[in-house]
C-alpha positions in Angstrom: -29.7 0.1 20.2 -31.3 -2.5 18.1 -31.3 -1.9 14.4 -34.6 -2.1 12.9 -35.6 -3.3 9.3 -35.7 -0.5 7.3 -34.1 1.6 9.5 -30.6 3.5 9.0 -28.3 0.5 9.0 -30.8 -1.3 6.7 -30.4 1.5 4.1 -26.6 1.2 4.5 -26.6 -2.6 4.1 -29.1 -2.4 0.9 -27.2 -2.9 -2.5 -27.2 0.1 -4.5 -25.8 0.2 -8.3 -22.5 2.3 -8.8 -22.6 4.4 -12.3 -19.7 3.7 -14.6 -17.5 6.3 -13.1 -17.6 4.5 -9.8 -17.7 1.3 -11.2 -14.1 2.2 -12.4 -13.0 2.0 -8.9 -15.2 -0.3 -7.2 -16.6 -2.8 -9.8 -19.9 -2.8 -11.5 -21.9 -5.1 -9.5 -24.7 -3.8 -6.8 -23.3 -3.7 -3.5 -23.9 -1.9 -0.1 -22.7 1.8 0.5 -20.8 0.5 3.6 -18.6 -1.7 0.6 -18.5 1.1 -1.7 -16.9 3.6 0.8 -14.5 0.8 1.8 -13.5 0.0 -1.9 -12.9 3.8 -2.4 -10.7 4.3 0.6 -8.8 0.9 -0.3 -8.0 2.6 -3.4 -7.1 5.7 -2.0 -4.6 4.2 0.4 -3.3 1.9 -2.3 -2.2 4.7 -4.5 -0.9 6.7 -1.7 -3.5 9.8 -2.6 -3.6 11.2 0.8 -1.9 14.8 1.3 1.1 13.8 3.4 0.9 17.1 5.3 -3.0 17.2 5.5 -4.5 13.7 5.7 -7.8 15.1 5.3 -6.9 15.9 1.7 -7.4 13.3 -1.1 -5.6 13.8 -4.2 -7.2 12.8 -7.4 -5.7 10.4 -9.7 -7.0 9.1 -13.1 -9.9 7.3 -11.6 -10.8 9.7 -9.0 -10.8 12.8 -11.1 -14.2 12.0 -12.8 -15.7 11.0 -9.3 -14.3 14.6 -8.1 -15.9 16.3 -10.8 -12.6 17.0 -12.4 -11.4 18.6 -9.2 -7.6 17.7 -8.3 -8.3 17.2 -4.7 -11.1 17.0 -2.4 -11.4 17.1 1.4 -12.2 13.7 3.2 -15.8 15.0 4.3 -16.8 16.1 0.5 -15.7 12.3 -0.6 -19.1 10.8 0.6 -21.2 13.6 -1.0 -19.0 12.9 -4.3 -19.6 9.5 -4.0 -23.0 9.6 -3.7 -23.6 11.4 -7.0 -22.5 8.2 -8.7 -24.7 5.9 -7.1 -28.0 4.8 -8.7 -30.4 4.0 -5.9 
């Protein structure tokens, strides 16, 4: 299936601006959503923030807690929704 200009993959590759909360993890420069997601996961893995018994649960550290709206942990499926709240289109 070919990717068309302005299609879904184009939207994912268009640079977006992280707000200050998200920038603490991914940097403050505009970047594609795919890169933001990768950097958030890099942070999670580098700091061993996945629950060892249930790998779908992400535990918050000092940088992730504001991103998680103050919650101490979120399900990995909620992660995208939480991150999207901190992106300025």
